[in-house]
C-alpha positions in Angstrom: 0.0 0.0 0.0 1.3 3.4 -0.9 1.3 6.7 1.1 -1.6 8.8 -0.3 0.4 12.0 0.7 3.3 11.2 -1.6 2.3 13.6 -4.4 2.1 16.5 -1.9 5.4 15.5 -0.4 7.1 15.3 -3.8 5.7 18.7 -4.7 7.2 20.1 -1.4 10.6 18.6 -2.2 10.5 20.2 -5.7 10.0 23.6 -4.1 13.0 23.3 -1.8 16.2 25.0 -2.7 18.9 22.5 -3.7 20.8 21.1 -6.6 19.1 18.6 -8.9 21.1 15.6 -7.5 20.1 16.4 -3.9 16.5 16.9 -5.1 16.6 13.6 -7.0 18.0 11.8 -3.9 15.2 13.3 -1.7 12.6 12.1 -4.2 14.0 8.6 -4.4 14.1 8.4 -0.6 10.5 9.6 -0.3 9.2 7.2 -2.9 11.0 4.3 -1.2 9.7 5.2 2.2 6.1 5.8 1.0 5.8 2.4 -0.7 8.1 0.5 1.6 10.1 -0.5 -1.5 13.6 -1.9 -1.3 15.2 0.3 -4.0 14.4 3.4 -6.0 16.6 5.1 -8.6 16.2 8.3 -10.6 17.9 8.2 -14.0 18.7 10.6 -16.8 18.0 9.4 -20.4 20.3 10.9 -23.0 18.9 10.2 -26.5 21.9 11.7 -28.3 24.4 9.4 -26.6 22.0 6.5 -26.2 22.7 6.1 -22.5 20.8 6.0 -19.3 22.6 7.2 -16.2 21.7 7.0 -12.5 21.7 10.4 -10.8 20.3 9.3 -7.4 19.2 6.2 -5.6 17.8 5.1 -2.3 18.3 1.5 -1.0 20.8 -0.9 0.3 23.3 -0.7 -2.6 24.3 1.5 -5.5 22.8 0.3 -8.9 24.7 -2.5 -10.5 24.5 -0.6 -13.8 24.9 3.1 -13.1 25.2 3.8 -16.8 23.9 1.5 -19.5 22.7 1.7 -23.2 19.1 3.0 -23.6 18.5 -0.1 -25.7 19.0 -2.5 -22.7 16.8 -3.7 -19.9 13.2 -2.9 -19.1 14.1 0.8 -19.4 14.4 0.4 -23.1 10.7 -0.4 -23.3 9.8 2.6 -21.2 11.9 4.9 -23.3 10.7 3.5 -26.7 7.0 3.5 -25.8 7.0 6.5 -23.5 4.9 4.4 -21.2 5.3 2.8 -17.8 6.7 -0.8 -17.7 5.4 -2.8 -14.8 6.8 -6.3 -14.5 5.3 -8.4 -11.7 8.0 -11.1 -11.8 11.3 -10.1 -13.4 12.6 -13.6 -13.3 10.3 -14.3 -16.2 11.4 -11.4 -18.3 14.6 -11.9 -20.3 15.3 -8.2 -20.8 15.6 -7.5 -17.0 19.0 -6.2 -16.0 19.8 -7.5 -12.5 20.3 -4.6 -10.2 19.9 -6.3 -6.9 19.8 -10.0 -6.1 16.4 -11.1 -5.0 14.4 -8.4 -6.9 11.1 -9.9 -8.0 9.1 -6.9 -9.3 10.2 -3.7 -11.0 8.4 -0.7 -12.4 10.0 1.9 -14.7 8.1 5.1 -15.1 9.3 7.5 -17.9 9.7 11.2 -17.1 8.7 13.2 -20.2 9.8 16.6 -21.4 7.3 19.5 -21.5 6.1 18.4 -24.9 5.5 14.8 -23.9 7.6 13.8 -27.0 10.8 12.8 -25.3 11.8 10.7 -22.3 14.3 12.7 -20.4 14.5 10.4 -17.3 13.0 7.5 -15.5 12.0 6.5 -12.0 13.0 2.9 -11.3 11.4 1.1 -8.3 12.2 -2.4 -7.2 10.7 -4.8 -4.7 11.6 -8.2 -3.4 7.9 -9.1 -3.6 6.3 -10.4 -6.8 3.5 -8.2 -8.2 4.4 -5.4 -5.8 3.1 -2.6 -8.0 -0.7 -2.6 -8.2 -2.7 -0.1 -10.2 -2.8 2.4 -7.3 1.0 2.3 -6.9 1.5 2.8 -10.6 -1.0 5.7 -10.7 0.8 7.6 -8.0 4.2 7.0 -9.6 2.9 8.3 -12.9 1.0 11.2 -11.5 2.0 14.8 -11.1 4.4 16.2 -10.3 6.9 13.5 -11.2 6.3 12.6 -14.8 6.3 15.9 -16.5 9.3 17.8 -17.6 8.8 20.2 -14.7 10.0 17.6 -12.1 13.5 19.1 -11.9 14.9 15.7 -11.0 15.7 14.6 -14.5 17.4 16.2 -17.4 15.9 19.4 -18.8 16.4 18.7 -22.4 15.8 15.6 -24.6 19.5 14.6 -24.7 
């Protein structure tokens, strides 16, 4: 179950003074805490270089792939489709890039630029429980203020 106050808390974080890495770290920590998830990462997507790079994370370990090609992993589907990828059991998905041993479910939410045409970042949330991301959890991760170009946590241009 997710914290219903998360959108307001994320909006509050976005209004605080701070650099974008600090803001992204705060956002990752708040999402992790609100959903009791094991790991949350905020990533930049650079279309020009074809890379995805972690800018902040919250959880027990740094990401196993802090930088990887935008054509790899579940992220590639989110970037290509500009839609959320929600996998209930990553052990059944051959495109999953193992970040943490024991991960069972992962959701990748694209962050779009102001036009909605380009993915400029992603929110990656992992759980050790299968089917951890129900429709309610997906809706609050996709909702404002996070998935528009105004988030401040991801890149400000389409790479």
